[in-house]
C-alpha positions in Angstrom: 6.8 -13.1 -6.2 6.4 -16.8 -5.8 4.5 -18.2 -8.5 0.7 -18.5 -8.1 0.3 -15.8 -5.6 -2.7 -13.4 -6.6 -2.1 -9.8 -5.3 -5.2 -8.5 -6.7 -7.8 -10.0 -4.4 -7.8 -10.2 -0.2 -5.9 -13.1 1.0 -7.5 -14.8 4.1 -3.8 -15.4 5.8 -2.9 -12.3 4.5 -5.3 -10.1 6.5 -4.8 -12.4 9.4 -1.1 -11.6 9.3 -1.9 -7.9 8.9 -4.2 -8.1 12.2 -1.2 -9.4 14.3 1.4 -6.3 13.0 2.9 -8.3 10.1 4.5 -7.1 6.9 3.8 -10.2 4.2 0.7 -8.5 3.3 -0.1 -6.3 0.1 -2.3 -3.5 -0.3 -5.6 -5.2 -1.1 -5.3 -7.0 2.2 -4.4 -4.5 4.4 -7.8 -2.4 2.5 -10.0 -5.7 3.3 -8.8 -5.8 7.0 -9.2 -2.1 7.6 -13.1 -3.0 6.3 -13.5 -5.7 8.9 -11.7 -3.3 11.4 -14.5 -0.8 10.9 -17.0 -2.9 11.6 -15.2 -5.5 14.5 -12.3 -2.9 15.9 -11.4 -5.4 18.3 -10.0 -7.8 15.2 -6.5 -6.8 16.3 -6.9 -8.3 19.9 -8.4 -10.9 19.2 -6.0 -12.4 17.2 -3.6 -12.0 19.4 -6.1 -14.0 22.1 -6.5 -16.7 19.5 -2.8 -16.9 19.4 -2.3 -16.9 22.8 -4.9 -19.5 23.4 -2.9 -21.9 20.8 0.2 -21.1 23.2 -1.5 -22.2 26.4 -3.0 -25.5 24.6 0.0 -26.5 23.4 1.8 -26.1 26.9 -1.2 -27.8 28.6 -0.7 -31.3 25.8 2.9 -31.2 26.3 3.3 -30.7 30.2 -0.1 -32.6 30.9 -0.4 -35.6 28.5 2.9 -35.7 27.0 2.2 -35.0 23.2 5.5 -34.9 21.0 3.9 -35.0 17.7 1.8 -32.2 16.0 0.5 -31.2 12.8 -1.1 -27.8 12.5 -3.6 -27.7 9.6 -4.2 -24.1 8.1 -1.1 -22.6 9.5 -1.2 -19.3 7.8 1.6 -17.2 7.5 4.7 -17.2 10.1 4.5 -15.0 12.2 6.1 -14.9 16.1 5.3 -17.8 18.2 4.6 -20.1 16.1 4.0 -24.1 16.8 7.5 -25.5 16.0 9.2 -22.5 18.5 6.7 -23.1 21.3 7.1 -26.7 21.2 10.9 -26.9 20.9 11.2 -25.0 23.5 10.1 -27.1 25.8 11.4 -30.7 23.6 14.1 -29.7 20.6 12.9 -33.5 19.8 9.1 -32.6 19.2 7.4 -33.3 15.6 5.9 -30.5 13.8 3.9 -30.9 10.5 3.0 -27.8 9.0 -0.7 -27.9 6.4 -1.7 -25.0 4.1 -2.7 -25.2 0.7 -1.9 -21.2 -0.2 0.9 -20.5 -2.1 2.3 -17.8 0.0 2.2 -19.3 3.1 3.7 -22.5 1.6 6.6 -20.2 0.4 7.2 -18.2 3.4 6.9 -21.3 5.9 9.6 -24.0 3.4 11.9 -21.0 3.6 12.2 -20.4 7.2 12.2 -23.9 8.2 14.1 -25.4 5.6 16.9 -26.0 8.4 14.6 -26.8 11.2 15.1 -30.2 12.3 11.7 -32.4 13.0 9.2 -30.3 11.0 8.3 -30.2 7.3 5.6 -28.2 5.6 3.1 -29.8 3.2 0.4 -28.4 0.8 -3.2 -30.0 1.7 -6.7 -28.9 1.3 -8.5 -29.4 5.1 -11.7 -30.6 2.6 -9.7 -33.6 1.7 -8.3 -34.9 4.8 -7.3 -38.3 3.5 -5.2 -36.5 1.1 -3.2 -35.3 4.5 -3.2 -38.3 6.3 -1.5 -40.0 3.3 1.3 -37.6 2.4 4.6 -39.2 2.8 6.4 -36.7 4.2 3.7 -36.3 7.0 4.0 -40.3 7.4 7.7 -39.4 7.4 7.7 -37.6 10.9 4.3 -39.0 12.4 3.9 -41.9 14.0 -0.1 -42.3 14.4 0.4 -45.2 16.5 1.3 -42.6 19.4 -1.1 -39.7 20.4 -0.8 -36.7 18.3 -2.6 -33.4 18.6 -4.0 -31.7 15.3 -4.3 -28.2 15.8 -7.5 -26.3 13.6 -6.8 -23.1 15.0 -9.1 -20.2 13.0 -9.6 -22.4 10.3 -12.5 -24.5 10.5 -15.3 -21.4 9.7 -13.2 -21.4 6.1 -15.3 -24.4 5.7 -18.7 -24.0 4.4 -21.9 -26.7 5.4 -21.2 -28.1 2.3 -17.3 -29.2 2.8 -19.1 -31.2 5.4 -16.8 -30.2 8.4 -18.2 -32.7 10.8 -17.0 -35.3 8.7 -13.7 -33.9 8.1 -13.3 -34.0 11.6 -14.4 -37.8 12.2 -11.9 -38.5 9.6 -9.1 -37.1 11.3 -10.3 -38.2 14.6 -10.2 -41.8 13.5 -6.3 -41.7 12.3 -5.7 -40.8 16.1 -4.5 -43.1 18.7 -6.1 -42.8 22.1 -4.9 -40.0 24.1 -4.6 -37.2 21.2 -5.8 -34.4 21.4 -7.5 -31.9 19.0 -6.9 -27.6 19.3 -9.5 -25.7 17.9 -10.4 -22.1 17.7 -13.6 -21.1 15.6 -15.4 -17.3 15.2 -18.8 -17.3 15.7 -22.1 -14.7 15.3 -23.4 -15.2 18.8 -23.1 -11.9 19.9 -23.2 -8.2 17.6 -24.6 -10.7 14.8 -25.2 -7.6 12.8 -21.1 -6.9 13.1 -20.5 -10.2 12.4 -22.1 -10.7 9.3 -21.0 -7.2 7.9 -17.0 -8.8 8.7 -18.0 -12.2 7.1 -19.5 -9.9 3.7 -16.1 -8.8 3.3 -14.3 -12.3 3.1 -16.6 -13.6 0.4 -14.4 -11.4 -1.5 -11.5 -12.4 -0.4 -9.7 -15.9 -0.9 -11.9 -17.6 1.2 -15.4 -16.9 2.7 -16.5 -17.1 6.1 -19.0 -19.5 7.7 -20.1 -18.0 11.4 -21.3 -21.2 13.5 -23.5 -20.9 16.9 -21.7 -22.5 20.0 -23.7 -25.6 19.4 -22.4 -26.3 16.1 -18.8 -25.9 17.0 -19.7 -28.3 19.7 -20.4 -30.9 17.6 -17.5 -30.9 16.0 -15.6 -32.0 18.5 -17.8 -35.5 18.4 -15.7 -38.6 19.6 -13.7 -36.0 21.6 -13.3 -35.6 25.5 -13.7 -32.2 25.8 -11.3 -30.6 28.4 -12.3 -28.1 31.4 -13.1 -25.6 31.1 -15.0 -26.4 28.0 -16.0 -24.5 24.9 -15.3 -21.2 26.1 -14.0 -17.5 25.1 -10.2 -17.2 24.1 -9.7 -15.7 27.0 -11.3 -18.1 29.2 -9.4 -21.0 28.2 -7.3 -21.7 31.3 -5.8 -18.3 31.6 -2.2 -17.9 33.4 -0.3 -14.9 34.6 0.7 -13.8 30.8 -2.5 -13.7 30.0 -3.6 -10.1 28.5 -7.3 -8.8 29.9 -9.9 -9.3 27.5 -10.8 -5.9 27.0 -10.3 -3.3 24.2 -9.9 0.4 25.0 -11.6 -0.2 28.1 -14.6 -2.5 27.4 -14.7 -6.1 27.5 -14.2 -7.7 24.4 -17.3 -9.5 22.3 -17.4 -13.3 21.8 -16.2 -13.4 18.3 -14.6 -16.9 19.0 -15.1 -19.9 20.8 -12.2 -22.2 21.6 -11.4 -25.9 23.0 -9.5 -28.4 23.4 -10.5 -32.3 23.2 -8.8 -35.3 23.7 -9.4 -39.2 22.4 -9.8 -41.4 25.5 
């Protein structure tokens, strides 16, 4: 086990890996994830929907806006359909930088990407965006005079209000050239609030707690960005394609646990 890995406390990245059917998790993570599944049995399907949104958003910004530089902050454990796999399928010369502060994520990502060209994995904490932006390994790959896509997929809800997420977003935004994009998804308690709060309580005993925000609060994170159609919507409502799964769970429509959207700097 790599140094710094805590196998006694549930880990948010490893729990997400478990929802997605991955094997990079421990018994403590599986037990915590199962507690969430008791109150939100749709969590597995929503994790898959979240990944599907990310894939569609990446393809869109590449096809429609010509983006070829990507910074994935809070990347989580590598799984099928990683950012570099999606973008390199369209352009092997595209640049991808993964950013995370979790030792297990960094260990896995660096092992997988050690021989992958035009990619890098760096340690960084979203709460300190300047350190991410100034990282020399990132600067060696990313040209900030050209458009960049920042991915904050299922990560901002791990920032508390005291972490000032709107200021974090503003700092990232101000570093980007016109034509850059923000790809964002965030959990909410707008529907089935009691179950959402019960699920969030599990994360308070894990490596990272969750802050549930309402749609208007999430919308404010796009300040300074033009939100692309169809706006801030449920995961399965963002530009579904022929490969999009039906947003159902056991024959019922999925509740609104997530909002997602893509913003652009003019």
